[in-house]
C-alpha positions in Angstrom: 0.0 0.0 0.0 1.4 3.4 -0.9 1.0 6.6 1.1 0.4 10.0 -0.3 1.0 13.2 1.6 0.6 16.8 0.4 1.7 19.9 2.3 1.1 23.5 1.4 1.9 26.5 3.6 1.0 30.0 2.5 2.5 33.2 3.9 -0.4 35.5 4.9 1.5 38.7 5.5 4.8 39.7 3.8 7.2 37.5 1.9 9.7 34.9 2.8 13.3 36.2 2.8 16.1 34.3 1.1 17.4 32.9 4.4 13.9 31.6 5.1 13.6 30.0 1.7 17.0 28.4 2.1 15.9 26.9 5.5 12.8 25.5 3.8 15.0 24.0 1.1 16.8 22.1 3.8 13.5 20.6 4.9 12.7 19.4 1.4 14.7 19.5 -1.8 11.6 18.6 -3.9 9.4 21.4 -2.6 8.1 24.2 -4.7 9.1 27.3 -2.7 8.1 30.9 -3.7 8.2 34.2 -1.8 4.8 33.4 -0.3 4.4 29.6 -0.3 5.9 26.2 0.3 4.3 23.1 -1.3 5.5 19.5 -1.5 4.1 16.1 -2.3 5.4 12.8 -0.9 4.5 9.3 -2.0 6.7 7.1 0.3 8.1 9.4 2.9 7.1 12.5 4.9 8.0 16.0 5.7 11.3 16.2 7.6 10.0 18.8 10.0 7.2 19.2 12.4 4.3 20.9 10.6 3.7 23.2 13.6 7.3 24.4 13.4 6.9 25.3 9.8 3.7 27.2 10.4 5.1 29.1 13.3 8.4 30.0 11.7 7.5 30.6 8.1 3.7 31.4 7.8 
């Protein structure tokens, strides 16, 4: 059985700076990262960070 996970985080106010985007890239090399969002899909693994930490630090 395969597992599918999707994560999308949107910045509500302001933009992500280059250091923040670099930190998010360390969490996932496959993520689509823009100045206002982070989105990634996983089929057999999961996000290498706690979702609460991502929301608190980057949203």
